[in-house]
C-alpha positions as protocol buffer text, in pm:
chain_id: "A"
residue {
  index: 1
  type: MET
  ca { x: 8825 y: 4459 z: 14587 }
}
residue {
  index: 2
  type: GLU
  ca { x: 8981 y: 4802 z: 14605 }
}
residue {
  index: 3
  type: GLN
  ca { x: 8905 y: 4853 z: 14233 }
}
residue {
  index: 4
  type: ALA
  ca { x: 8537 y: 4769 z: 14289 }
}
residue {
  index: 5
  type: LEU
  ca { x: 8517 y: 5011 z: 14582 }
}
residue {
  index: 6
  type: SER
  ca { x: 8674 y: 5287 z: 14373 }
}
residue {
  index: 7
  type: VAL
  ca { x: 8425 y: 5224 z: 14092 }
}
residue {
  index: 8
  type: LYS
  ca { x: 8132 y: 5241 z: 14335 }
}
residue {
  index: 9
  type: THR
  ca { x: 8271 y: 5558 z: 14494 }
}
residue {
  index: 10
  type: GLY
  ca { x: 8317 y: 5717 z: 14152 }
}
residue {
  index: 11
  type: SER
  ca { x: 7965 y: 5626 z: 14042 }
}
residue {
  index: 12
  type: ALA
  ca { x: 7819 y: 5762 z: 14366 }
}
residue {
  index: 13
  type: ALA
  ca { x: 8013 y: 6085 z: 14326 }
}
residue {
  index: 14
  type: GLY
  ca { x: 7893 y: 6108 z: 13965 }
}
residue {
  index: 15
  type: LYS
  ca { x: 7530 y: 6063 z: 14071 }
}
residue {
  index: 16
  type: ALA
  ca { x: 7569 y: 6323 z: 14345 }
}
residue {
  index: 17
  type: GLY
  ca { x: 7725 y: 6568 z: 14097 }
}
residue {
  index: 18
  type: ALA
  ca { x: 7445 y: 6509 z: 13846 }
}
residue {
  index: 19
  type: LYS
  ca { x: 7187 y: 6567 z: 14120 }
}
residue {
  index: 20
  type: TRP
  ca { x: 7354 y: 6895 z: 14219 }
}
residue {
  index: 21
  type: ASN
  ca { x: 7363 y: 7004 z: 13855 }
}
residue {
  index: 22
  type: ARG
  ca { x: 6992 y: 6928 z: 13811 }
}
residue {
  index: 23
  type: GLY
  ca { x: 6916 y: 7114 z: 14133 }
}
residue {
  index: 24
  type: LEU
  ca { x: 7115 y: 7417 z: 14021 }
}
residue {
  index: 25
  type: ILE
  ca { x: 6944 y: 7416 z: 13682 }
}
residue {
  index: 26
  type: ASN
  ca { x: 6601 y: 7394 z: 13847 }
}
residue {
  index: 27
  type: VAL
  ca { x: 6684 y: 7684 z: 14076 }
}
residue {
  index: 28
  type: LEU
  ca { x: 6803 y: 7898 z: 13785 }
}
residue {
  index: 29
  type: LEU
  ca { x: 6493 y: 7812 z: 13580 }
}
residue {
  index: 30
  type: THR
  ca { x: 6270 y: 7897 z: 13877 }
}
residue {
  index: 31
  type: LEU
  ca { x: 6440 y: 8234 z: 13920 }
}
residue {
  index: 32
  type: TYR
  ca { x: 6406 y: 8301 z: 13547 }
}
residue {
  index: 33
  type: ALA
  ca { x: 6035 y: 8213 z: 13560 }
}
residue {
  index: 34
  type: LEU
  ca { x: 5980 y: 8445 z: 13856 }
}
residue {
  index: 35
  type: VAL
  ca { x: 6160 y: 8733 z: 13684 }
}
residue {
  index: 36
  type: THR
  ca { x: 5962 y: 8672 z: 13365 }
}
residue {
  index: 37
  type: LEU
  ca { x: 5623 y: 8647 z: 13537 }
}
residue {
  index: 38
  type: TYR
  ca { x: 5671 y: 8934 z: 13780 }
}
residue {
  index: 39
  type: PRO
  ca { x: 5577 y: 9211 z: 13531 }
}
residue {
  index: 40
  type: LEU
  ca { x: 5247 y: 9031 z: 13467 }
}
residue {
  index: 41
  type: PHE
  ca { x: 5188 y: 8998 z: 13842 }
}
residue {
  index: 42
  type: TRP
  ca { x: 5274 y: 9367 z: 13888 }
}
residue {
  index: 43
  type: LEU
  ca { x: 5025 y: 9461 z: 13614 }
}
residue {
  index: 44
  type: PHE
  ca { x: 4738 y: 9276 z: 13781 }
}
residue {
  index: 45
  type: VAL
  ca { x: 4823 y: 9411 z: 14126 }
}
residue {
  index: 46
  type: SER
  ca { x: 4855 y: 9770 z: 13997 }
}
residue {
  index: 47
  type: SER
  ca { x: 4512 y: 9747 z: 13835 }
}
residue {
  index: 48
  type: PHE
  ca { x: 4356 y: 9734 z: 14184 }
}
residue {
  index: 49
  type: LYS
  ca { x: 4531 y: 10048 z: 14314 }
}
residue {
  index: 50
  type: THR
  ca { x: 4445 y: 10414 z: 14316 }
}
residue {
  index: 51
  type: ASN
  ca { x: 4658 y: 10661 z: 14126 }
}
residue {
  index: 52
  type: GLU
  ca { x: 4807 y: 10783 z: 14454 }
}
residue {
  index: 53
  type: GLU
  ca { x: 4909 y: 10432 z: 14555 }
}
residue {
  index: 54
  type: PHE
  ca { x: 5046 y: 10364 z: 14207 }
}
residue {
  index: 55
  type: HIS
  ca { x: 5289 y: 10657 z: 14241 }
}
residue {
  index: 56
  type: SER
  ca { x: 5373 y: 10633 z: 14611 }
}
residue {
  index: 57
  type: LYS
  ca { x: 5382 y: 10251 z: 14653 }
}
residue {
  index: 58
  type: PRO
  ca { x: 5439 y: 10103 z: 14307 }
}
residue {
  index: 59
  type: PHE
  ca { x: 5568 y: 9765 z: 14429 }
}
residue {
  index: 60
  type: SER
  ca { x: 5338 y: 9701 z: 14726 }
}
residue {
  index: 61
  type: LEU
  ca { x: 4997 y: 9541 z: 14749 }
}
residue {
  index: 62
  type: PRO
  ca { x: 4700 y: 9781 z: 14747 }
}
residue {
  index: 63
  type: GLU
  ca { x: 4561 y: 9879 z: 15085 }
}
residue {
  index: 64
  type: VAL
  ca { x: 4206 y: 9858 z: 14949 }
}
residue {
  index: 65
  type: TRP
  ca { x: 4142 y: 9649 z: 14637 }
}
residue {
  index: 66
  type: GLN
  ca { x: 3967 y: 9876 z: 14389 }
}
residue {
  index: 67
  type: TRP
  ca { x: 3742 y: 9641 z: 14191 }
}
residue {
  index: 68
  type: ASP
  ca { x: 3560 y: 9939 z: 14043 }
}
residue {
  index: 69
  type: ASN
  ca { x: 3867 y: 10013 z: 13829 }
}
residue {
  index: 70
  type: PHE
  ca { x: 3770 y: 9730 z: 13594 }
}
residue {
  index: 71
  type: VAL
  ca { x: 3411 y: 9849 z: 13562 }
}
residue {
  index: 72
  type: ARG
  ca { x: 3515 y: 10206 z: 13487 }
}
residue {
  index: 73
  type: ALA
  ca { x: 3789 y: 10097 z: 13246 }
}
residue {
  index: 74
  type: TRP
  ca { x: 3539 y: 9876 z: 13060 }
}
residue {
  index: 75
  type: GLU
  ca { x: 3288 y: 10160 z: 13030 }
}
residue {
  index: 76
  type: VAL
  ca { x: 3524 y: 10450 z: 12953 }
}
residue {
  index: 77
  type: SER
  ca { x: 3717 y: 10268 z: 12681 }
}
residue {
  index: 78
  type: ALA
  ca { x: 3415 y: 10085 z: 12530 }
}
residue {
  index: 79
  type: MET
  ca { x: 3610 y: 9767 z: 12588 }
}
residue {
  index: 80
  type: GLY
  ca { x: 3322 y: 9543 z: 12483 }
}
residue {
  index: 81
  type: THR
  ca { x: 3311 y: 9688 z: 12131 }
}
residue {
  index: 82
  type: SER
  ca { x: 3691 y: 9681 z: 12106 }
}
residue {
  index: 83
  type: LEU
  ca { x: 3704 y: 9315 z: 12210 }
}
residue {
  index: 84
  type: VAL
  ca { x: 3451 y: 9223 z: 11942 }
}
residue {
  index: 85
  type: ASN
  ca { x: 3642 y: 9417 z: 11675 }
}
residue {
  index: 86
  type: SER
  ca { x: 3979 y: 9271 z: 11774 }
}
residue {
  index: 87
  type: THR
  ca { x: 3831 y: 8920 z: 11780 }
}
residue {
  index: 88
  type: ILE
  ca { x: 3680 y: 8959 z: 11431 }
}
residue {
  index: 89
  type: VAL
  ca { x: 3998 y: 9103 z: 11280 }
}
residue {
  index: 90
  type: THR
  ca { x: 4224 y: 8848 z: 11450 }
}
residue {
  index: 91
  type: VAL
  ca { x: 4012 y: 8544 z: 11362 }
}
residue {
  index: 92
  type: LEU
  ca { x: 3968 y: 8644 z: 10997 }
}
residue {
  index: 93
  type: SER
  ca { x: 4339 y: 8720 z: 10962 }
}
residue {
  index: 94
  type: LEU
  ca { x: 4436 y: 8389 z: 11122 }
}
residue {
  index: 95
  type: ILE
  ca { x: 4200 y: 8189 z: 10899 }
}
residue {
  index: 96
  type: LEU
  ca { x: 4336 y: 8350 z: 10582 }
}
residue {
  index: 97
  type: THR
  ca { x: 4698 y: 8317 z: 10700 }
}
residue {
  index: 98
  type: LEU
  ca { x: 4669 y: 7951 z: 10796 }
}
residue {
  index: 99
  type: VAL
  ca { x: 4472 y: 7841 z: 10489 }
}
residue {
  index: 100
  type: LEU
  ca { x: 4678 y: 8030 z: 10232 }
}
residue {
  index: 101
  type: GLY
  ca { x: 5005 y: 7958 z: 10413 }
}
residue {
  index: 102
  type: ALA
  ca { x: 4934 y: 7585 z: 10436 }
}
residue {
  index: 103
  type: LEU
  ca { x: 4836 y: 7562 z: 10068 }
}
residue {
  index: 104
  type: ALA
  ca { x: 5143 y: 7754 z: 9948 }
}
residue {
  index: 105
  type: ALA
  ca { x: 5372 y: 7559 z: 10182 }
}
residue {
  index: 106
  type: TYR
  ca { x: 5231 y: 7229 z: 10056 }
}
residue {
  index: 107
  type: VAL
  ca { x: 5307 y: 7321 z: 9695 }
}
residue {
  index: 108
  type: LEU
  ca { x: 5657 y: 7447 z: 9774 }
}
residue {
  index: 109
  type: ALA
  ca { x: 5746 y: 7154 z: 9998 }
}
residue {
  index: 110
  type: ARG
  ca { x: 5607 y: 6861 z: 9797 }
}
residue {
  index: 111
  type: PHE
  ca { x: 5639 y: 6966 z: 9432 }
}
residue {
  index: 112
  type: ASP
  ca { x: 5936 y: 7052 z: 9210 }
}
residue {
  index: 113
  type: PHE
  ca { x: 5894 y: 7312 z: 8934 }
}
residue {
  index: 114
  type: LYS
  ca { x: 6113 y: 7564 z: 8755 }
}
residue {
  index: 115
  type: LEU
  ca { x: 5987 y: 7878 z: 8932 }
}
residue {
  index: 116
  type: LYS
  ca { x: 6014 y: 7730 z: 9281 }
}
residue {
  index: 117
  type: PRO
  ca { x: 6339 y: 7917 z: 9374 }
}
residue {
  index: 118
  type: LEU
  ca { x: 6184 y: 8242 z: 9250 }
}
residue {
  index: 119
  type: PHE
  ca { x: 5877 y: 8203 z: 9469 }
}
residue {
  index: 120
  type: MET
  ca { x: 6088 y: 8104 z: 9769 }
}
residue {
  index: 121
  type: GLY
  ca { x: 6298 y: 8416 z: 9715 }
}
residue {
  index: 122
  type: LEU
  ca { x: 5989 y: 8636 z: 9693 }
}
residue {
  index: 123
  type: PHE
  ca { x: 5853 y: 8501 z: 10021 }
}
residue {
  index: 124
  type: LEU
  ca { x: 6195 y: 8546 z: 10182 }
}
residue {
  index: 125
  type: LEU
  ca { x: 6196 y: 8905 z: 10061 }
}
residue {
  index: 126
  type: GLY
  ca { x: 5857 y: 8952 z: 10223 }
}
residue {
  index: 127
  type: MET
  ca { x: 6009 y: 8859 z: 10559 }
}
residue {
  index: 128
  type: LEU
  ca { x: 6283 y: 9121 z: 10517 }
}
residue {
  index: 129
  type: ILE
  ca { x: 6054 y: 9417 z: 10446 }
}
residue {
  index: 130
  type: PRO
  ca { x: 6009 y: 9647 z: 10752 }
}
residue {
  index: 131
  type: ILE
  ca { x: 5637 y: 9633 z: 10819 }
}
residue {
  index: 132
  type: HIS
  ca { x: 5587 y: 9988 z: 10941 }
}
residue {
  index: 133
  type: SER
  ca { x: 5772 y: 10137 z: 10643 }
}
residue {
  index: 134
  type: THR
  ca { x: 5469 y: 10040 z: 10433 }
}
residue {
  index: 135
  type: LEU
  ca { x: 5217 y: 10243 z: 10634 }
}
residue {
  index: 136
  type: VAL
  ca { x: 5212 y: 10546 z: 10402 }
}
residue {
  index: 137
  type: PRO
  ca { x: 5184 y: 10358 z: 10069 }
}
residue {
  index: 138
  type: LEU
  ca { x: 4926 y: 10123 z: 10221 }
}
residue {
  index: 139
  type: PHE
  ca { x: 4724 y: 10418 z: 10347 }
}
residue {
  index: 140
  type: VAL
  ca { x: 4722 y: 10572 z: 9997 }
}
residue {
  index: 141
  type: LEU
  ca { x: 4624 y: 10236 z: 9847 }
}
residue {
  index: 142
  type: MET
  ca { x: 4347 y: 10178 z: 10102 }
}
residue {
  index: 143
  type: LYS
  ca { x: 4210 y: 10526 z: 10037 }
}
residue {
  index: 144
  type: LYS
  ca { x: 4200 y: 10471 z: 9661 }
}
residue {
  index: 145
  type: VAL
  ca { x: 4019 y: 10138 z: 9687 }
}
residue {
  index: 146
  type: LYS
  ca { x: 3794 y: 10274 z: 9967 }
}
residue {
  index: 147
  type: LEU
  ca { x: 3890 y: 10020 z: 10232 }
}
residue {
  index: 148
  type: LEU
  ca { x: 3969 y: 10266 z: 10511 }
}
residue {
  index: 149
  type: ASP
  ca { x: 3755 y: 10225 z: 10822 }
}
residue {
  index: 150
  type: THR
  ca { x: 3671 y: 9863 z: 10739 }
}
residue {
  index: 151
  type: TYR
  ca { x: 3782 y: 9530 z: 10880 }
}
residue {
  index: 152
  type: ALA
  ca { x: 3950 y: 9454 z: 10546 }
}
residue {
  index: 153
  type: ALA
  ca { x: 4190 y: 9747 z: 10600 }
}
residue {
  index: 154
  type: LEU
  ca { x: 4346 y: 9545 z: 10882 }
}
residue {
  index: 155
  type: VAL
  ca { x: 4281 y: 9187 z: 10772 }
}
residue {
  index: 156
  type: PHE
  ca { x: 4457 y: 9213 z: 10435 }
}
residue {
  index: 157
  type: PRO
  ca { x: 4783 y: 9373 z: 10562 }
}
residue {
  index: 158
  type: TYR
  ca { x: 4798 y: 9140 z: 10863 }
}
residue {
  index: 159
  type: THR
  ca { x: 4760 y: 8836 z: 10637 }
}
residue {
  index: 160
  type: ALA
  ca { x: 5009 y: 8961 z: 10379 }
}
residue {
  index: 161
  type: PHE
  ca { x: 5286 y: 9026 z: 10632 }
}
residue {
  index: 162
  type: GLU
  ca { x: 5231 y: 8703 z: 10826 }
}
residue {
  index: 163
  type: LEU
  ca { x: 5217 y: 8476 z: 10520 }
}
residue {
  index: 164
  type: PRO
  ca { x: 5594 y: 8455 z: 10451 }
}
residue {
  index: 165
  type: LEU
  ca { x: 5667 y: 8328 z: 10801 }
}
residue {
  index: 166
  type: ALA
  ca { x: 5375 y: 8086 z: 10787 }
}
residue {
  index: 167
  type: ILE
  ca { x: 5489 y: 7947 z: 10453 }
}
residue {
  index: 168
  type: PHE
  ca { x: 5848 y: 7894 z: 10563 }
}
residue {
  index: 169
  type: VAL
  ca { x: 5757 y: 7728 z: 10894 }
}
residue {
  index: 170
  type: VAL
  ca { x: 5494 y: 7495 z: 10748 }
}
residue {
  index: 171
  type: ALA
  ca { x: 5706 y: 7414 z: 10440 }
}
residue {
  index: 172
  type: ALA
  ca { x: 6001 y: 7318 z: 10660 }
}
residue {
  index: 173
  type: TYR
  ca { x: 5771 y: 7095 z: 10865 }
}
residue {
  index: 174
  type: LEU
  ca { x: 5614 y: 6928 z: 10560 }
}
residue {
  index: 175
  type: THR
  ca { x: 5955 y: 6863 z: 10403 }
}
residue {
  index: 176
  type: ALA
  ca { x: 6035 y: 6620 z: 10685 }
}
residue {
  index: 177
  type: ILE
  ca { x: 5729 y: 6402 z: 10605 }
}
residue {
  index: 178
  type: PRO
  ca { x: 5823 y: 6099 z: 10389 }
}
residue {
  index: 179
  type: LYS
  ca { x: 5694 y: 6115 z: 10032 }
}
residue {
  index: 180
  type: GLU
  ca { x: 5604 y: 5746 z: 10043 }
}
residue {
  index: 181
  type: ILE
  ca { x: 5288 y: 5845 z: 10230 }
}
residue {
  index: 182
  type: GLU
  ca { x: 5173 y: 6053 z: 9933 }
}
residue {
  index: 183
  type: GLU
  ca { x: 5269 y: 5785 z: 9684 }
}
residue {
  index: 184
  type: ALA
  ca { x: 5066 y: 5525 z: 9872 }
}
residue {
  index: 185
  type: ALA
  ca { x: 4767 y: 5762 z: 9881 }
}
residue {
  index: 186
  type: LEU
  ca { x: 4796 y: 5829 z: 9507 }
}
residue {
  index: 187
  type: ILE
  ca { x: 4803 y: 5455 z: 9435 }
}
residue {
  index: 188
  type: ASP
  ca { x: 4483 y: 5418 z: 9641 }
}
residue {
  index: 189
  type: GLY
  ca { x: 4317 y: 5680 z: 9421 }
}
residue {
  index: 190
  type: THR
  ca { x: 4335 y: 5983 z: 9649 }
}
residue {
  index: 191
  type: GLY
  ca { x: 4382 y: 6313 z: 9467 }
}
residue {
  index: 192
  type: TYR
  ca { x: 4611 y: 6596 z: 9568 }
}
residue {
  index: 193
  type: TRP
  ca { x: 4327 y: 6785 z: 9741 }
}
residue {
  index: 194
  type: GLY
  ca { x: 4244 y: 6473 z: 9938 }
}
residue {
  index: 195
  type: ILE
  ca { x: 4608 y: 6426 z: 10033 }
}
residue {
  index: 196
  type: PHE
  ca { x: 4629 y: 6787 z: 10150 }
}
residue {
  index: 197
  type: PHE
  ca { x: 4310 y: 6797 z: 10358 }
}
residue {
  index: 198
  type: ARG
  ca { x: 4315 y: 6440 z: 10491 }
}
residue {
  index: 199
  type: MET
  ca { x: 4687 y: 6390 z: 10548 }
}
residue {
  index: 200
  type: MET
  ca { x: 4912 y: 6694 z: 10521 }
}
residue {
  index: 201
  type: LEU
  ca { x: 4689 y: 6940 z: 10702 }
}
residue {
  index: 202
  type: PRO
  ca { x: 4637 y: 6718 z: 11011 }
}
residue {
  index: 203
  type: LEU
  ca { x: 5007 y: 6627 z: 11017 }
}
residue {
  index: 204
  type: SER
  ca { x: 5110 y: 6994 z: 11009 }
}
residue {
  index: 205
  type: LEU
  ca { x: 4892 y: 7097 z: 11305 }
}
residue {
  index: 206
  type: PRO
  ca { x: 5194 y: 7160 z: 11536 }
}
residue {
  index: 207
  type: ALA
  ca { x: 5348 y: 7402 z: 11284 }
}
residue {
  index: 208
  type: LEU
  ca { x: 5010 y: 7567 z: 11220 }
}
residue {
  index: 209
  type: SER
  ca { x: 4958 y: 7607 z: 11595 }
}
residue {
  index: 210
  type: THR
  ca { x: 5293 y: 7785 z: 11623 }
}
residue {
  index: 211
  type: ILE
  ca { x: 5196 y: 8022 z: 11342 }
}
residue {
  index: 212
  type: ALA
  ca { x: 4854 y: 8073 z: 11499 }
}
residue {
  index: 213
  type: ILE
  ca { x: 4990 y: 8186 z: 11836 }
}
residue {
  index: 214
  type: LEU
  ca { x: 5254 y: 8410 z: 11678 }
}
residue {
  index: 215
  type: GLY
  ca { x: 4997 y: 8562 z: 11445 }
}
residue {
  index: 216
  type: PHE
  ca { x: 4747 y: 8604 z: 11726 }
}
residue {
  index: 217
  type: LEU
  ca { x: 4996 y: 8799 z: 11935 }
}
residue {
  index: 218
  type: ARG
  ca { x: 5086 y: 9025 z: 11642 }
}
residue {
  index: 219
  type: PHE
  ca { x: 4729 y: 9088 z: 11529 }
}
residue {
  index: 220
  type: TRP
  ca { x: 4582 y: 9132 z: 11877 }
}
residue {
  index: 221
  type: ASN
  ca { x: 4848 y: 9378 z: 11996 }
}
residue {
  index: 222
  type: ASP
  ca { x: 4899 y: 9581 z: 11677 }
}
residue {
  index: 223
  type: PHE
  ca { x: 4857 y: 9955 z: 11728 }
}
residue {
  index: 224
  type: ALA
  ca { x: 5018 y: 10127 z: 11427 }
}
residue {
  index: 225
  type: PHE
  ca { x: 4802 y: 9981 z: 11150 }
}
residue {
  index: 226
  type: ALA
  ca { x: 4482 y: 10026 z: 11350 }
}
residue {
  index: 227
  type: LEU
  ca { x: 4573 y: 10385 z: 11433 }
}
residue {
  index: 228
  type: VAL
  ca { x: 4638 y: 10475 z: 11068 }
}
residue {
  index: 229
  type: PHE
  ca { x: 4361 y: 10279 z: 10896 }
}
residue {
  index: 230
  type: ILE
  ca { x: 4078 y: 10304 z: 11153 }
}
residue {
  index: 231
  type: SER
  ca { x: 3917 y: 10629 z: 11268 }
}
residue {
  index: 232
  type: LYS
  ca { x: 3558 y: 10524 z: 11344 }
}
residue {
  index: 233
  type: PRO
  ca { x: 3504 y: 10463 z: 11717 }
}
residue {
  index: 234
  type: ALA
  ca { x: 3276 y: 10169 z: 11636 }
}
residue {
  index: 235
  type: LEU
  ca { x: 3566 y: 9987 z: 11463 }
}
residue {
  index: 236
  type: LYS
  ca { x: 3845 y: 10057 z: 11713 }
}
residue {
  index: 237
  type: THR
  ca { x: 4046 y: 9759 z: 11836 }
}
residue {
  index: 238
  type: ILE
  ca { x: 4188 y: 9687 z: 12181 }
}
residue {
  index: 239
  type: PRO
  ca { x: 4516 y: 9884 z: 12143 }
}
residue {
  index: 240
  type: LEU
  ca { x: 4323 y: 10192 z: 12029 }
}
residue {
  index: 241
  type: SER
  ca { x: 4082 y: 10167 z: 12322 }
}
residue {
  index: 242
  type: LEU
  ca { x: 4374 y: 10154 z: 12566 }
}
residue {
  index: 243
  type: SER
  ca { x: 4505 y: 10486 z: 12438 }
}
residue {
  index: 244
  type: VAL
  ca { x: 4201 y: 10681 z: 12562 }
}
residue {
  index: 245
  type: PHE
  ca { x: 4338 y: 10686 z: 12918 }
}
residue {
  index: 246
  type: ALA
  ca { x: 4647 y: 10886 z: 12819 }
}
residue {
  index: 247
  type: THR
  ca { x: 4627 y: 11247 z: 12707 }
}
residue {
  index: 248
  type: GLY
  ca { x: 4888 y: 11512 z: 12645 }
}
residue {
  index: 249
  type: TYR
  ca { x: 4856 y: 11628 z: 13006 }
}
residue {
  index: 250
  type: ALA
  ca { x: 4800 y: 11324 z: 13226 }
}
residue {
  index: 251
  type: THR
  ca { x: 4752 y: 10947 z: 13234 }
}
residue {
  index: 252
  type: ASP
  ca { x: 4497 y: 10762 z: 13443 }
}
residue {
  index: 253
  type: TYR
  ca { x: 4721 y: 10474 z: 13545 }
}
residue {
  index: 254
  type: LYS
  ca { x: 4468 y: 10280 z: 13752 }
}
residue {
  index: 255
  type: LEU
  ca { x: 4226 y: 10254 z: 13459 }
}
residue {
  index: 256
  type: THR
  ca { x: 4510 y: 10191 z: 13214 }
}
residue {
  index: 257
  type: MET
  ca { x: 4635 y: 9897 z: 13420 }
}
residue {
  index: 258
  type: ALA
  ca { x: 4283 y: 9760 z: 13460 }
}
residue {
  index: 259
  type: ALA
  ca { x: 4216 y: 9782 z: 13087 }
}
residue {
  index: 260
  type: MET
  ca { x: 4550 y: 9619 z: 13006 }
}
residue {
  index: 261
  type: SER
  ca { x: 4473 y: 9337 z: 13248 }
}
residue {
  index: 262
  type: ILE
  ca { x: 4147 y: 9270 z: 13064 }
}
residue {
  index: 263
  type: ALA
  ca { x: 4318 y: 9291 z: 12724 }
}
residue {
  index: 264
  type: VAL
  ca { x: 4596 y: 9047 z: 12816 }
}
residue {
  index: 265
  type: LEU
  ca { x: 4363 y: 8771 z: 12941 }
}
residue {
  index: 266
  type: PRO
  ca { x: 4267 y: 8638 z: 12593 }
}
residue {
  index: 267
  type: THR
  ca { x: 4637 y: 8610 z: 12505 }
}
residue {
  index: 268
  type: ILE
  ca { x: 4707 y: 8404 z: 12817 }
}
residue {
  index: 269
  type: ILE
  ca { x: 4405 y: 8179 z: 12754 }
}
residue {
  index: 270
  type: VAL
  ca { x: 4502 y: 8115 z: 12391 }
}
residue {
  index: 271
  type: TYR
  ca { x: 4858 y: 8028 z: 12489 }
}
residue {
  index: 272
  type: LEU
  ca { x: 4745 y: 7789 z: 12763 }
}
residue {
  index: 273
  type: LEU
  ca { x: 4509 y: 7614 z: 12522 }
}
residue {
  index: 274
  type: PHE
  ca { x: 4771 y: 7568 z: 12248 }
}
residue {
  index: 275
  type: GLN
  ca { x: 5096 y: 7543 z: 12446 }
}
residue {
  index: 276
  type: GLU
  ca { x: 5140 y: 7171 z: 12381 }
}
residue {
  index: 277
  type: GLN
  ca { x: 5098 y: 7212 z: 12005 }
}
residue {
  index: 278
  type: ILE
  ca { x: 5327 y: 7516 z: 12009 }
}
residue {
  index: 279
  type: MET
  ca { x: 5607 y: 7325 z: 12179 }
}
residue {
  index: 280
  type: LYS
  ca { x: 5567 y: 7039 z: 11931 }
}
residue {
  index: 281
  type: GLY
  ca { x: 5589 y: 7281 z: 11642 }
}
residue {
  index: 282
  type: MET
  ca { x: 5900 y: 7448 z: 11782 }
}
residue {
  index: 283
  type: THR
  ca { x: 6086 y: 7123 z: 11845 }
}
residue {
  index: 284
  type: ALA
  ca { x: 5965 y: 6909 z: 11553 }
}
residue {
  index: 285
  type: GLY
  ca { x: 6209 y: 7060 z: 11305 }
}
residue {
  index: 286
  type: ALA
  ca { x: 6503 y: 6998 z: 11534 }
}
residue {
  index: 287
  type: VAL
  ca { x: 6405 y: 6637 z: 11593 }
}
residue {
  index: 288
  type: LYS
  ca { x: 6305 y: 6541 z: 11240 }
}
residue {
  index: 289
  type: GLY
  ca { x: 6549 y: 6755 z: 11048 }
}
């Protein structure tokens, strides 16, 4: 009897301890989420202030919500044109990165050939190259082939530098897929192109979604390549349009914050749309590997 009571007491204490641990973890995660999200909240709130309020009361709510800041920021920075340019460059770069990365990853993950280690080493080397150290040679190359002030001047470098990561992530994901699936498809008469487009590509959607969001963030927010390769106002991207509010003498913070709030919205929307696929892509390797 006493032994049964002690077992029940121990189990109750264990459940209570587990509940306290879960509660503590939830509290810590909530605090971490608040700390992480506060800069975004501060950005949106600051976009409704005047410059005087921004300097005198940086952490308070605005006394009068200045909705005109968004209209002026849109007009002064030609935000509409910049959004179109950034969308074109980002979409084209993502399409090339995902298609070429998936094809190369499929070959490296599902086939064995003599030069496979060499190609894997080359792609690994591509991940180790500092991106911004290539600005000068790329500028000279773009000038010689007359690609400056074109969408291609941004699309090609973006794709080239994102491909190694895309290939490694997708190849690691495809390696975990059993080869019996391919063998059954080959017996049924399906060719390699059919296997890739009908089977491997749909199965690798979580990994491709992870690459897509990472590439989107890099392409959408890039400033250095756009600054060096683009000089025409009609081709300026979002980061270049945000720089018009800062001069060597002063910065219009209210318009800068408003423009940044507009620019960050597509990133938030894309993440919310693909967050489930992104989490699957990030955890699939750990589960299947």
